[in-house]
mmCIF file as gemmi writes it, N, C-alpha and C atoms, coordinates in Angstrom:
data_model
loop_
_atom_site.group_PDB
_atom_site.id
_atom_site.type_symbol
_atom_site.label_atom_id
_atom_site.label_alt_id
_atom_site.label_comp_id
_atom_site.label_asym_id
_atom_site.label_entity_id
_atom_site.label_seq_id
_atom_site.pdbx_PDB_ins_code
_atom_site.Cartn_x
_atom_site.Cartn_y
_atom_site.Cartn_z
_atom_site.occupancy
_atom_site.B_iso_or_equiv
_atom_site.pdbx_formal_charge
_atom_site.auth_seq_id
_atom_site.auth_asym_id
_atom_site.pdbx_PDB_model_num
ATOM 1 N N . MET Axp A 1 ? 13.31 -35.385 13.021 1 0 ? 1 A 1
ATOM 2 C CA . MET Axp A 1 ? 13.039 -33.997 12.956 1 0 ? 1 A 1
ATOM 3 C C . MET Axp A 1 ? 14.607 -33.281 12.736 1 0 ? 1 A 1
ATOM 4 N N . HIS Axp A 2 ? 14.298 -32.152 12.093 1 0 ? 2 A 1
ATOM 5 C CA . HIS Axp A 2 ? 15.575 -31.516 11.794 1 0 ? 2 A 1
ATOM 6 C C . HIS Axp A 2 ? 15.903 -30.207 13.131 1 0 ? 2 A 1
ATOM 7 N N . ALA Axp A 3 ? 17.149 -30.173 13.128 1 0 ? 3 A 1
ATOM 8 C CA . ALA Axp A 3 ? 17.775 -29.056 14.148 1 0 ? 3 A 1
ATOM 9 C C . ALA Axp A 3 ? 17.233 -27.758 13.694 1 0 ? 3 A 1
ATOM 10 N N . PRO Axp A 4 ? 16.785 -26.776 14.464 1 0 ? 4 A 1
ATOM 11 C CA . PRO Axp A 4 ? 16.666 -25.426 14.063 1 0 ? 4 A 1
ATOM 12 C C . PRO Axp A 4 ? 17.771 -24.812 13.473 1 0 ? 4 A 1
ATOM 13 N N . HIS Axp A 5 ? 17.607 -24.009 12.301 1 0 ? 5 A 1
ATOM 14 C CA . HIS Axp A 5 ? 18.642 -23.237 11.498 1 0 ? 5 A 1
ATOM 15 C C . HIS Axp A 5 ? 18.847 -21.997 12.154 1 0 ? 5 A 1
ATOM 16 N N . ILE Axp A 6 ? 19.976 -21.688 12.722 1 0 ? 6 A 1
ATOM 17 C CA . ILE Axp A 6 ? 20.312 -20.374 13.188 1 0 ? 6 A 1
ATOM 18 C C . ILE Axp A 6 ? 21.004 -19.263 12.111 1 0 ? 6 A 1
ATOM 19 N N . THR Axp A 7 ? 20.356 -18.497 11.914 1 0 ? 7 A 1
ATOM 20 C CA . THR Axp A 7 ? 20.859 -17.419 10.989 1 0 ? 7 A 1
ATOM 21 C C . THR Axp A 7 ? 21.832 -16.393 11.548 1 0 ? 7 A 1
ATOM 22 N N . MET Axp A 8 ? 22.59 -15.968 10.89 1 0 ? 8 A 1
ATOM 23 C CA . MET Axp A 8 ? 23.488 -14.797 11.403 1 0 ? 8 A 1
ATOM 24 C C . MET Axp A 8 ? 22.704 -13.425 10.935 1 0 ? 8 A 1
ATOM 25 N N . PRO Axp A 9 ? 23.005 -12.295 11.658 1 0 ? 9 A 1
ATOM 26 C CA . PRO Axp A 9 ? 22.365 -11.244 11.234 1 0 ? 9 A 1
ATOM 27 C C . PRO Axp A 9 ? 22.829 -10.677 9.807 1 0 ? 9 A 1
ATOM 28 N N . LEU Axp A 10 ? 22.062 -10.198 9.043 1 0 ? 10 A 1
ATOM 29 C CA . LEU Axp A 10 ? 22.394 -9.871 7.714 1 0 ? 10 A 1
ATOM 30 C C . LEU Axp A 10 ? 22.502 -8.226 7.809 1 0 ? 10 A 1
ATOM 31 N N . TRP Axp A 11 ? 23.49 -7.636 8.444 1 0 ? 11 A 1
ATOM 32 C CA . TRP Axp A 11 ? 23.677 -6.399 8.436 1 0 ? 11 A 1
ATOM 33 C C . TRP Axp A 11 ? 25.252 -6.002 8.402 1 0 ? 11 A 1
ATOM 34 N N . SER Axp A 12 ? 25.485 -4.873 7.959 1 0 ? 12 A 1
ATOM 35 C CA . SER Axp A 12 ? 27.284 -4.618 7.924 1 0 ? 12 A 1
ATOM 36 C C . SER Axp A 12 ? 27.323 -3.232 8.435 1 0 ? 12 A 1
ATOM 37 N N . THR Axp A 13 ? 28.198 -2.533 8.662 1 0 ? 13 A 1
ATOM 38 C CA . THR Axp A 13 ? 28.468 -1.161 9.137 1 0 ? 13 A 1
ATOM 39 C C . THR Axp A 13 ? 29.254 -0.636 7.734 1 0 ? 13 A 1
ATOM 40 N N . ALA Axp A 14 ? 29.353 0.697 7.757 1 0 ? 14 A 1
ATOM 41 C CA . ALA Axp A 14 ? 30.042 1.601 6.673 1 0 ? 14 A 1
ATOM 42 C C . ALA Axp A 14 ? 31.489 1.661 7.116 1 0 ? 14 A 1
ATOM 43 N N . SER Axp A 15 ? 31.843 1.002 8.168 1 0 ? 15 A 1
ATOM 44 C CA . SER Axp A 15 ? 33.26 1.352 8.765 1 0 ? 15 A 1
ATOM 45 C C . SER Axp A 15 ? 34.177 0.485 7.867 1 0 ? 15 A 1
ATOM 46 N N . PHE Axp A 16 ? 33.69 -0.568 7.24 1 0 ? 16 A 1
ATOM 47 C CA . PHE Axp A 16 ? 34.932 -1.362 6.37 1 0 ? 16 A 1
ATOM 48 C C . PHE Axp A 16 ? 35.901 -1.891 7.296 1 0 ? 16 A 1
ATOM 49 N N . GLY Axp A 17 ? 35.557 -2.566 8.547 1 0 ? 17 A 1
ATOM 50 C CA . GLY Axp A 17 ? 36.764 -3.144 9.224 1 0 ? 17 A 1
ATOM 51 C C . GLY Axp A 17 ? 37.35 -2.115 10.17 1 0 ? 17 A 1
ATOM 52 N N . ASP Axp A 18 ? 37.311 -0.782 9.95 1 0 ? 18 A 1
ATOM 53 C CA . ASP Axp A 18 ? 37.913 0.316 10.719 1 0 ? 18 A 1
ATOM 54 C C . ASP Axp A 18 ? 36.897 0.239 11.947 1 0 ? 18 A 1
ATOM 55 N N . SER Axp A 19 ? 37.778 1.298 12.893 1 0 ? 19 A 1
ATOM 56 C CA . SER Axp A 19 ? 36.753 1.579 14.046 1 0 ? 19 A 1
ATOM 57 C C . SER Axp A 19 ? 35.797 2.614 13.362 1 0 ? 19 A 1
ATOM 58 N N . ALA Axp A 20 ? 34.397 2.48 13.838 1 0 ? 20 A 1
ATOM 59 C CA . ALA Axp A 20 ? 33.122 3.075 13.691 1 0 ? 20 A 1
ATOM 60 C C . ALA Axp A 20 ? 33.345 4.708 14.397 1 0 ? 20 A 1
ATOM 61 N N . ASP Axp A 21 ? 34.116 5.422 13.963 1 0 ? 21 A 1
ATOM 62 C CA . ASP Axp A 21 ? 34.265 6.885 14.648 1 0 ? 21 A 1
ATOM 63 C C . ASP Axp A 21 ? 33.676 7.915 13.854 1 0 ? 21 A 1
ATOM 64 N N . THR Axp A 22 ? 33.138 8.941 14.651 1 0 ? 22 A 1
ATOM 65 C CA . THR Axp A 22 ? 32.717 10.163 13.856 1 0 ? 22 A 1
ATOM 66 C C . THR Axp A 22 ? 33.922 10.785 13.252 1 0 ? 22 A 1
ATOM 67 N N . SER Axp A 23 ? 33.742 11.35 11.979 1 0 ? 23 A 1
ATOM 68 C CA . SER Axp A 23 ? 34.969 12.162 11.361 1 0 ? 23 A 1
ATOM 69 C C . SER Axp A 23 ? 34.575 13.702 11.528 1 0 ? 23 A 1
ATOM 70 N N . ALA Axp A 24 ? 35.686 14.37 11.337 1 0 ? 24 A 1
ATOM 71 C CA . ALA Axp A 24 ? 35.491 16.091 11.57 1 0 ? 24 A 1
ATOM 72 C C . ALA Axp A 24 ? 34.641 16.347 10.286 1 0 ? 24 A 1
ATOM 73 N N . MET Axp A 25 ? 34.545 15.793 9.129 1 0 ? 25 A 1
ATOM 74 C CA . MET Axp A 25 ? 33.797 16.125 8.2 1 0 ? 25 A 1
ATOM 75 C C . MET Axp A 25 ? 32.216 15.938 8.623 1 0 ? 25 A 1
ATOM 76 N N . GLU Axp A 26 ? 31.919 14.809 9.036 1 0 ? 26 A 1
ATOM 77 C CA . GLU Axp A 26 ? 30.607 14.666 9.971 1 0 ? 26 A 1
ATOM 78 C C . GLU Axp A 26 ? 30.02 15.645 10.874 1 0 ? 26 A 1
ATOM 79 N N . PHE Axp A 27 ? 31.155 15.784 11.661 1 0 ? 27 A 1
ATOM 80 C CA . PHE Axp A 27 ? 30.622 16.84 12.771 1 0 ? 27 A 1
ATOM 81 C C . PHE Axp A 27 ? 30.535 18.329 12.133 1 0 ? 27 A 1
ATOM 82 N N . SER Axp A 28 ? 31.254 18.531 11.037 1 0 ? 28 A 1
ATOM 83 C CA . SER Axp A 28 ? 31.084 20.13 10.238 1 0 ? 28 A 1
ATOM 84 C C . SER Axp A 28 ? 29.5 19.917 9.516 1 0 ? 28 A 1
ATOM 85 N N . ALA Axp A 29 ? 29.132 18.894 9.105 1 0 ? 29 A 1
ATOM 86 C CA . ALA Axp A 29 ? 27.94 18.855 8.339 1 0 ? 29 A 1
ATOM 87 C C . ALA Axp A 29 ? 26.952 18.951 9.369 1 0 ? 29 A 1
ATOM 88 N N . LEU Axp A 30 ? 27.003 18.159 10.328 1 0 ? 30 A 1
ATOM 89 C CA . LEU Axp A 30 ? 25.955 18.258 11.52 1 0 ? 30 A 1
ATOM 90 C C . LEU Axp A 30 ? 25.824 19.682 12.236 1 0 ? 30 A 1
ATOM 91 N N . GLY Axp A 31 ? 26.893 20.641 12.338 1 0 ? 31 A 1
ATOM 92 C CA . GLY Axp A 31 ? 27.027 21.847 12.769 1 0 ? 31 A 1
ATOM 93 C C . GLY Axp A 31 ? 26.283 22.614 11.756 1 0 ? 31 A 1
ATOM 94 N N . ALA Axp A 32 ? 26.629 22.443 10.394 1 0 ? 32 A 1
ATOM 95 C CA . ALA Axp A 32 ? 25.764 23.317 9.449 1 0 ? 32 A 1
ATOM 96 C C . ALA Axp A 32 ? 24.269 23.02 9.465 1 0 ? 32 A 1
ATOM 97 N N . HIS Axp A 33 ? 23.907 21.778 9.612 1 0 ? 33 A 1
ATOM 98 C CA . HIS Axp A 33 ? 22.532 21.334 9.567 1 0 ? 33 A 1
ATOM 99 C C . HIS Axp A 33 ? 21.75 22.106 10.975 1 0 ? 33 A 1
ATOM 100 N N . MET Axp A 34 ? 22.701 21.975 11.973 1 0 ? 34 A 1
ATOM 101 C CA . MET Axp A 34 ? 21.925 22.397 13.371 1 0 ? 34 A 1
ATOM 102 C C . MET Axp A 34 ? 21.968 24.099 13.039 1 0 ? 34 A 1
ATOM 103 N N . ALA Axp A 35 ? 22.67 24.756 12.357 1 0 ? 35 A 1
ATOM 104 C CA . ALA Axp A 35 ? 22.559 26.135 12.183 1 0 ? 35 A 1
ATOM 105 C C . ALA Axp A 35 ? 21.479 26.49 11.196 1 0 ? 35 A 1
ATOM 106 N N . ALA Axp A 36 ? 21.176 25.559 10.264 1 0 ? 36 A 1
ATOM 107 C CA . ALA Axp A 36 ? 20.209 25.866 9.231 1 0 ? 36 A 1
ATOM 108 C C . ALA Axp A 36 ? 18.816 25.582 10.001 1 0 ? 36 A 1
ATOM 109 N N . CYS Axp A 37 ? 18.681 24.6 10.678 1 0 ? 37 A 1
ATOM 110 C CA . CYS Axp A 37 ? 17.536 24.316 11.521 1 0 ? 37 A 1
ATOM 111 C C . CYS Axp A 37 ? 17.223 25.613 12.475 1 0 ? 37 A 1
ATOM 112 N N . LYS Axp A 38 ? 18.269 25.932 13.282 1 0 ? 38 A 1
ATOM 113 C CA . LYS Axp A 38 ? 18.072 27.217 14.198 1 0 ? 38 A 1
ATOM 114 C C . LYS Axp A 38 ? 17.407 28.372 13.548 1 0 ? 38 A 1
ATOM 115 N N . THR Axp A 39 ? 17.952 28.56 12.309 1 0 ? 39 A 1
ATOM 116 C CA . THR Axp A 39 ? 17.378 29.725 11.441 1 0 ? 39 A 1
ATOM 117 C C . THR Axp A 39 ? 16.063 29.528 10.93 1 0 ? 39 A 1
ATOM 118 N N . LEU Axp A 40 ? 15.402 28.417 10.866 1 0 ? 40 A 1
ATOM 119 C CA . LEU Axp A 40 ? 14.176 28.144 10.379 1 0 ? 40 A 1
ATOM 120 C C . LEU Axp A 40 ? 13.012 28.178 11.556 1 0 ? 40 A 1
ATOM 121 N N . THR Axp A 41 ? 13.483 28.185 12.707 1 0 ? 41 A 1
ATOM 122 C CA . THR Axp A 41 ? 12.608 28.348 13.844 1 0 ? 41 A 1
ATOM 123 C C . THR Axp A 41 ? 12.139 29.826 14.056 1 0 ? 41 A 1
ATOM 124 N N . GLY Axp A 42 ? 11.77 30.483 13.143 1 0 ? 42 A 1
ATOM 125 C CA . GLY Axp A 42 ? 11.381 31.973 13.294 1 0 ? 42 A 1
ATOM 126 C C . GLY Axp A 42 ? 9.944 32.018 14.06 1 0 ? 42 A 1
ATOM 127 N N . ARG Axp A 43 ? 9.658 33.384 13.706 1 0 ? 43 A 1
ATOM 128 C CA . ARG Axp A 43 ? 8.026 33.618 14.115 1 0 ? 43 A 1
ATOM 129 C C . ARG Axp A 43 ? 6.875 32.666 13.732 1 0 ? 43 A 1
ATOM 130 N N . LEU Axp A 44 ? 7.086 32.365 12.24 1 0 ? 44 A 1
ATOM 131 C CA . LEU Axp A 44 ? 5.992 31.555 11.822 1 0 ? 44 A 1
ATOM 132 C C . LEU Axp A 44 ? 6.27 30.057 11.682 1 0 ? 44 A 1
ATOM 133 N N . PHE Axp A 45 ? 7.149 29.683 12.58 1 0 ? 45 A 1
ATOM 134 C CA . PHE Axp A 45 ? 7.403 28.311 12.532 1 0 ? 45 A 1
ATOM 135 C C . PHE Axp A 45 ? 6.21 27.37 12.8 1 0 ? 45 A 1
ATOM 136 N N . VAL Axp A 46 ? 5.632 27.839 14.125 1 0 ? 46 A 1
ATOM 137 C CA . VAL Axp A 46 ? 4.381 27.091 14.422 1 0 ? 46 A 1
ATOM 138 C C . VAL Axp A 46 ? 3.284 27.171 13.435 1 0 ? 46 A 1
ATOM 139 N N . ALA Axp A 47 ? 2.977 28.163 12.646 1 0 ? 47 A 1
ATOM 140 C CA . ALA Axp A 47 ? 1.983 28.404 11.606 1 0 ? 47 A 1
ATOM 141 C C . ALA Axp A 47 ? 2.485 27.354 10.487 1 0 ? 47 A 1
ATOM 142 N N . ARG Axp A 48 ? 3.799 27.404 10.187 1 0 ? 48 A 1
ATOM 143 C CA . ARG Axp A 48 ? 4.015 26.463 9.156 1 0 ? 48 A 1
ATOM 144 C C . ARG Axp A 48 ? 3.972 25.082 9.56 1 0 ? 48 A 1
ATOM 145 N N . CYS Axp A 49 ? 4.053 24.526 10.755 1 0 ? 49 A 1
ATOM 146 C CA . CYS Axp A 49 ? 4.051 23.286 11.088 1 0 ? 49 A 1
ATOM 147 C C . CYS Axp A 49 ? 2.709 23.003 11.028 1 0 ? 49 A 1
ATOM 148 N N . ALA Axp A 50 ? 1.714 23.543 11.54 1 0 ? 50 A 1
ATOM 149 C CA . ALA Axp A 50 ? 0.207 23.322 11.48 1 0 ? 50 A 1
ATOM 150 C C . ALA Axp A 50 ? -0.319 23.428 10.015 1 0 ? 50 A 1
ATOM 151 N N . ALA Axp A 51 ? 0.309 24.197 9.307 1 0 ? 51 A 1
ATOM 152 C CA . ALA Axp A 51 ? -0.158 24.149 7.598 1 0 ? 51 A 1
ATOM 153 C C . ALA Axp A 51 ? 0.407 22.843 7.148 1 0 ? 51 A 1
ATOM 154 N N . GLU Axp A 52 ? 1.6 22.302 7.349 1 0 ? 52 A 1
ATOM 155 C CA . GLU Axp A 52 ? 2.192 21.353 6.934 1 0 ? 52 A 1
ATOM 156 C C . GLU Axp A 52 ? 1.128 19.996 7.187 1 0 ? 52 A 1
ATOM 157 N N . ALA Axp A 53 ? 0.9 20.091 8.616 1 0 ? 53 A 1
ATOM 158 C CA . ALA Axp A 53 ? 0.024 18.921 9.211 1 0 ? 53 A 1
ATOM 159 C C . ALA Axp A 53 ? -1.143 18.744 8.555 1 0 ? 53 A 1
ATOM 160 N N . MET Axp A 54 ? -1.882 20.222 8.285 1 0 ? 54 A 1
ATOM 161 C CA . MET Axp A 54 ? -3.333 20.098 7.662 1 0 ? 54 A 1
ATOM 162 C C . MET Axp A 54 ? -3.163 19.867 6.513 1 0 ? 54 A 1
ATOM 163 N N . HIS Axp A 55 ? -2.136 20.166 5.683 1 0 ? 55 A 1
ATOM 164 C CA . HIS Axp A 55 ? -1.962 19.724 4.223 1 0 ? 55 A 1
ATOM 165 C C . HIS Axp A 55 ? -1.585 18.184 4.09 1 0 ? 55 A 1
ATOM 166 N N . GLY Axp A 56 ? -0.984 17.561 5.021 1 0 ? 56 A 1
ATOM 167 C CA . GLY Axp A 56 ? -1.029 16.225 5.182 1 0 ? 56 A 1
ATOM 168 C C . GLY Axp A 56 ? -2.25 15.368 5.509 1 0 ? 56 A 1
ATOM 169 N N . PHE Axp A 57 ? -2.918 16.183 6.357 1 0 ? 57 A 1
ATOM 170 C CA . PHE Axp A 57 ? -4.299 15.408 6.747 1 0 ? 57 A 1
ATOM 171 C C . PHE Axp A 57 ? -5.277 15.455 5.518 1 0 ? 57 A 1
ATOM 172 N N . VAL Axp A 58 ? -5.271 16.602 4.767 1 0 ? 58 A 1
ATOM 173 C CA . VAL Axp A 58 ? -6.298 16.732 3.778 1 0 ? 58 A 1
ATOM 174 C C . VAL Axp A 58 ? -5.799 16.032 2.569 1 0 ? 58 A 1
ATOM 175 N N . ALA Axp A 59 ? -4.575 16.022 2.187 1 0 ? 59 A 1
ATOM 176 C CA . ALA Axp A 59 ? -3.988 15.357 1.062 1 0 ? 59 A 1
ATOM 177 C C . ALA Axp A 59 ? -4.245 13.884 1.134 1 0 ? 59 A 1
ATOM 178 N N . SER Axp A 60 ? -4.01 13.232 2.491 1 0 ? 60 A 1
ATOM 179 C CA . SER Axp A 60 ? -4.133 11.942 2.392 1 0 ? 60 A 1
ATOM 180 C C . SER Axp A 60 ? -5.737 11.531 2.298 1 0 ? 60 A 1
ATOM 181 N N . ARG Axp A 61 ? -6.333 12.337 2.645 1 0 ? 61 A 1
ATOM 182 C CA . ARG Axp A 61 ? -7.867 12.091 2.739 1 0 ? 61 A 1
ATOM 183 C C . ARG Axp A 61 ? -8.714 12.942 1.673 1 0 ? 61 A 1
ATOM 184 N N . LEU Axp A 62 ? -8.23 13.193 0.53 1 0 ? 62 A 1
ATOM 185 C CA . LEU Axp A 62 ? -8.679 14.008 -0.335 1 0 ? 62 A 1
ATOM 186 C C . LEU Axp A 62 ? -9.998 13.476 -0.978 1 0 ? 62 A 1
ATOM 187 N N . ILE Axp A 63 ? -9.899 12.119 -1.431 1 0 ? 63 A 1
ATOM 188 C CA . ILE Axp A 63 ? -11.277 11.484 -2.195 1 0 ? 63 A 1
ATOM 189 C C . ILE Axp A 63 ? -12.505 11.416 -1.079 1 0 ? 63 A 1
ATOM 190 N N . THR Axp A 64 ? -11.906 11.028 0.189 1 0 ? 64 A 1
ATOM 191 C CA . THR Axp A 64 ? -12.864 11.1 1.278 1 0 ? 64 A 1
ATOM 192 C C . THR Axp A 64 ? -13.644 12.408 1.455 1 0 ? 64 A 1
ATOM 193 N N . THR Axp A 65 ? -12.741 13.419 1.55 1 0 ? 65 A 1
ATOM 194 C CA . THR Axp A 65 ? -13.146 14.762 1.567 1 0 ? 65 A 1
ATOM 195 C C . THR Axp A 65 ? -14.209 15.025 0.672 1 0 ? 65 A 1
ATOM 196 N N . LEU Axp A 66 ? -13.601 14.88 -0.467 1 0 ? 66 A 1
ATOM 197 C CA . LEU Axp A 66 ? -14.651 15.198 -1.833 1 0 ? 66 A 1
ATOM 198 C C . LEU Axp A 66 ? -15.99 14.589 -1.602 1 0 ? 66 A 1
ATOM 199 N N . VAL Axp A 67 ? -16.071 13.267 -1.435 1 0 ? 67 A 1
ATOM 200 C CA . VAL Axp A 67 ? -17.139 12.327 -1.259 1 0 ? 67 A 1
ATOM 201 C C . VAL Axp A 67 ? -18.096 12.983 -0.249 1 0 ? 67 A 1
ATOM 202 N N . VAL Axp A 68 ? -17.459 13.426 0.714 1 0 ? 68 A 1
ATOM 203 C CA . VAL Axp A 68 ? -18.497 13.841 1.906 1 0 ? 68 A 1
ATOM 204 C C . VAL Axp A 68 ? -18.819 15.305 1.658 1 0 ? 68 A 1
ATOM 205 N N . ALA Axp A 69 ? -18.052 16.005 1.065 1 0 ? 69 A 1
ATOM 206 C CA . ALA Axp A 69 ? -18.601 17.391 0.557 1 0 ? 69 A 1
ATOM 207 C C . ALA Axp A 69 ? -19.656 17.228 -0.47 1 0 ? 69 A 1
ATOM 208 N N . ALA Axp A 70 ? -19.389 16.291 -1.439 1 0 ? 70 A 1
ATOM 209 C CA . ALA Axp A 70 ? -20.483 16.159 -2.52 1 0 ? 70 A 1
ATOM 210 C C . ALA Axp A 70 ? -21.911 15.689 -1.696 1 0 ? 70 A 1
ATOM 211 N N . LEU Axp A 71 ? -21.708 14.646 -0.964 1 0 ? 71 A 1
ATOM 212 C CA . LEU Axp A 71 ? -23.047 14.095 -0.306 1 0 ? 71 A 1
ATOM 213 C C . LEU Axp A 71 ? -23.565 15.208 0.612 1 0 ? 71 A 1
ATOM 214 N N . LEU Axp A 72 ? -22.982 16.09 1.138 1 0 ? 72 A 1
ATOM 215 C CA . LEU Axp A 72 ? -23.673 17.332 1.961 1 0 ? 72 A 1
ATOM 216 C C . LEU Axp A 72 ? -24.294 18.325 0.888 1 0 ? 72 A 1
ATOM 217 N N . ILE Axp A 73 ? -23.565 18.46 -0.087 1 0 ? 73 A 1
ATOM 218 C CA . ILE Axp A 73 ? -24.231 19.387 -1.069 1 0 ? 73 A 1
ATOM 219 C C . ILE Axp A 73 ? -25.378 18.822 -1.819 1 0 ? 73 A 1
ATOM 220 N N . GLY Axp A 74 ? -25.314 17.519 -2.121 1 0 ? 74 A 1
ATOM 221 C CA . GLY Axp A 74 ? -26.683 16.831 -2.466 1 0 ? 74 A 1
ATOM 222 C C . GLY Axp A 74 ? -27.664 16.617 -1.546 1 0 ? 74 A 1
ATOM 223 N N . ILE Axp A 75 ? -27.441 16.378 -0.292 1 0 ? 75 A 1
ATOM 224 C CA . ILE Axp A 75 ? -28.434 16.227 0.566 1 0 ? 75 A 1
ATOM 225 C C . ILE Axp A 75 ? -29.144 17.648 0.863 1 0 ? 75 A 1
ATOM 226 N N . SER Axp A 76 ? -28.316 18.829 0.991 1 0 ? 76 A 1
ATOM 227 C CA . SER Axp A 76 ? -28.838 20.297 1.25 1 0 ? 76 A 1
ATOM 228 C C . SER Axp A 76 ? -29.468 20.555 0.061 1 0 ? 76 A 1
ATOM 229 N N . SER Axp A 77 ? -29.329 20.211 -1.133 1 0 ? 77 A 1
ATOM 230 C CA . SER Axp A 77 ? -30.137 20.496 -2.415 1 0 ? 77 A 1
ATOM 231 C C . SER Axp A 77 ? -31.375 19.907 -2.321 1 0 ? 77 A 1
ATOM 232 N N . PHE Axp A 78 ? -31.612 18.786 -2.072 1 0 ? 78 A 1
ATOM 233 C CA . PHE Axp A 78 ? -32.964 18.19 -1.647 1 0 ? 78 A 1
ATOM 234 C C . PHE Axp A 78 ? -33.886 18.775 -0.696 1 0 ? 78 A 1
ATOM 235 N N . ILE Axp A 79 ? -33.066 19.152 0.57 1 0 ? 79 A 1
ATOM 236 C CA . ILE Axp A 79 ? -33.863 19.716 1.549 1 0 ? 79 A 1
ATOM 237 C C . ILE Axp A 79 ? -34.441 21.276 1.325 1 0 ? 79 A 1
ATOM 238 N N . PHE Axp A 80 ? -33.466 22.027 0.688 1 0 ? 80 A 1
ATOM 239 C CA . PHE Axp A 80 ? -33.828 23.435 0.464 1 0 ? 80 A 1
ATOM 240 C C . PHE Axp A 80 ? -34.162 23.528 -0.795 1 0 ? 80 A 1
């Protein structure tokens, strides 16, 4: 029997051997991002979020929606 082979993790950090500390430029970019996010949460933010969610739902199920609509139209044309 062979002994189990233990592998080392295959990840590395971007610190390149230095300490992984946050720089002033990263804090500045984070502050700018937070300020931009704060301005985007206006009155229509909830409506925009709902519209994006509805678009994502319909876009991912476009073919199914079209098939169901065609079936309903076809069935209703035979009935009436």
